[in-house]
N, C-alpha and C positions, 0 to 999 in steps of 0.2 A: 111316466117320470114322476117321482115324488121327492119332496123335501125330506132329507134324512137327518139334517142337522142345521140349527140356527145358533151360531157361536159368536159371542161378543169378541171383538178384537181390541187390542191395546191401542193401536193407531190406525186411523184417527179415532179418538174417543167418541162414544155415542153411535158407533157403527157395529153391525153384525155381519158375519160371513154366512152366506146362504149356500148350503151344500145340497146338491141334487144327485141322488143315486151314488152317494159317497164322494163326489167330486165338487170342488168349489165352483159355483156358478157366478156369484157376484158378491160384492161387499157394499152394503147399503146402510143409510141411516136407519136407526131403530124405527123412527116414525114412518119411513117409507115401507119398511118391511111389514109393519103393522097395517098400513093402509092397503097393502096388497094381500094381506091375510096369509103371509108366508109363515106357516107353522110346521113343525115336524109332522109328517104324514100327509101334508097338503099335496094334492095331485096338480101337476102343471099341464094344461093343454097348450096348444101351439100359441094361442093369443097371450096367455099369461107368461109363457116362456119368453116370448119376444119382448114383453114389457119388462120383465126382470133383467134381461140382457141389455135392453136399451137404458134402463135406469142405472145399471152397473157401469155402463160405458160413460154415461153422463157424469156420474160421481168421480170416475177416474179422470175424466177430462177436467172437471172442476178442480180437483186436488192438484193436477199437473199445472193448471193455470195459476193457482195460488202459489205454488213453488216458483214459477217464473217471475211472478210479481214480487215475491220475497227477495229475489236476487237483485232486481232493479225495476224502476218504473218502466212501463211499456204502454204503447197505444193499443187500442182495441184490435186494429187490423194486424198488428204484430203478434198479439196473443193468438188470434184466429189462425194466422199462418203457421205459427209454431205448433199449435195443437194438431193442425191438419198434417204437418210434417211427421208428427209422432204417430200418425195412423188412426186417430180417433174418427169415428163416423161424423159426418157433417151435422146431423141433428144433435149429437152429443156436444159437439164444439159450440154450436149456436146456443144451446141451453146453458152451458158453463159460462160463456161470455156474458149472456144475458143476466144471469144471476149476479155476476160480479158488478155489472153496470148498475143494476137495481140497488145493490148494497152500497154503491158509491166507492167501491174498491178500485174499479176500473173507470177512469174519468179522463177522456181525451183532452178536455179543456184544461183541467188541472195539470195533466202531464205536459201539455204543450207550454204552459206558462212556466213551469219548473224547468223544463228543458231549455227554453229560450233564455231564461235568466242565467242558467249555468253556462250556456255557450257564449252568451254576451260577456260574462265574467272572464271567460278564457280568451276574449279578444276576437270573436267572430261577428261578422256583420249581418244585416238583415237578409240579404240574398242567400248567404250560406246557411243561416239558421232555418230559413224556409225550406231550402233544398233538403237539409238533414231531417227536418220533420216530415217532409213528403216521403223520404226514403223509409221512414218508420211507419208509414201508413196513416199519418194524420191528415185529415181533410184540409184542403187549402184554406178554406174560410176560417176554420178553427185555428190554424197556424198563423194566419195573418192577424186575427184578432189578438192572439197571444203576444205577437211581436208589437202590434200597435199599442197594447196596454203597457208593455214594458217601456216603450219609447215615451209614451204619454206620462208615465209615472215620474219622469225626471231622474230616475236612478241611473240612467245611461246617457252619456253624452257622446254621440257617434263621432263628432268632429274631434273631440279630445282623444278618443280611442284611436282614430286614424293617425293623428299626430304622434301619439305614443308609439304605435306600431312602426311608423316610418322612422322615427328617431332611433328606436331599438335596432332596426334592421340596417340602417344606413352605415353603421360602423363596420359592417362586414364587407363593404364595397369601396373602401378607400383605394384610390389609385385607378379606378376604372373610369372610362370616359363618361361624361355627364349623360349623354343619350342612353348609354347602356344602363347606368344606374336608374335613370328615370323609368326606362322600360321594365326593368326587373322589379322595381318597387311597385309600379302600377299593377304588374302581373301578380305580385304577392298579395296586394290588397284585394284584387278580384277573387283570388282563391279563398281569401278570408271572408268574402262576402261584401266587401266594400268596393264599389265600382263607380264609374261615371266621373263626372266633373269634380265632385268633392274630393275623390281620391287623387286625381291629377293635380288639383290646386294645392292640396296638402303636400304632395311630393315636391312640387316646384317651390313651394314656400320654404321647406326645409332645405332643399338644395341651394337656395339663394343664401342661406345662412351658413351651410356647412361645406359647400364645394365651390 
């Protein structure tokens, strides 16, 4: 097997298509192609062939990951999972994610902090935010630190948020028996991630005013 063509491609810039015996084998950065000494007429033994295929798969996985992150922020484990679902080899997936982490493009701490702030802004509590971060593959300790920092910043008053949610919700329950209203409001707060005594106290305080 021999390299029959090394052709620059328009996208992504700085890449070349490597053709072997007239068929495209891989698209690689120019620097990688040079490092592997891939020139027209170059013979590929089994070792070099595998290296070119591996490098090509790693580049495709990397570009796929970049597209995923361009759509929205994601945690490392979510990117890993999506790339595996797309059928990329495990070593290509690991290399792609590693490159993004080294470059600072993929950062679970930054992602968790941004996600937690956005969810809190939408009225979700600690338990729900932690559960949502876990479902996205964020390590529990990273998630807890992100929520802890959010709460310590003073930008979020959980008690005020609970009170606001209860007052907004209670208007839909006029005419229902008080125990039913209390049960439904507490269940609503639990789904939102606010549970325990704080939620129950807030519900009962509002009920004393409005019912």
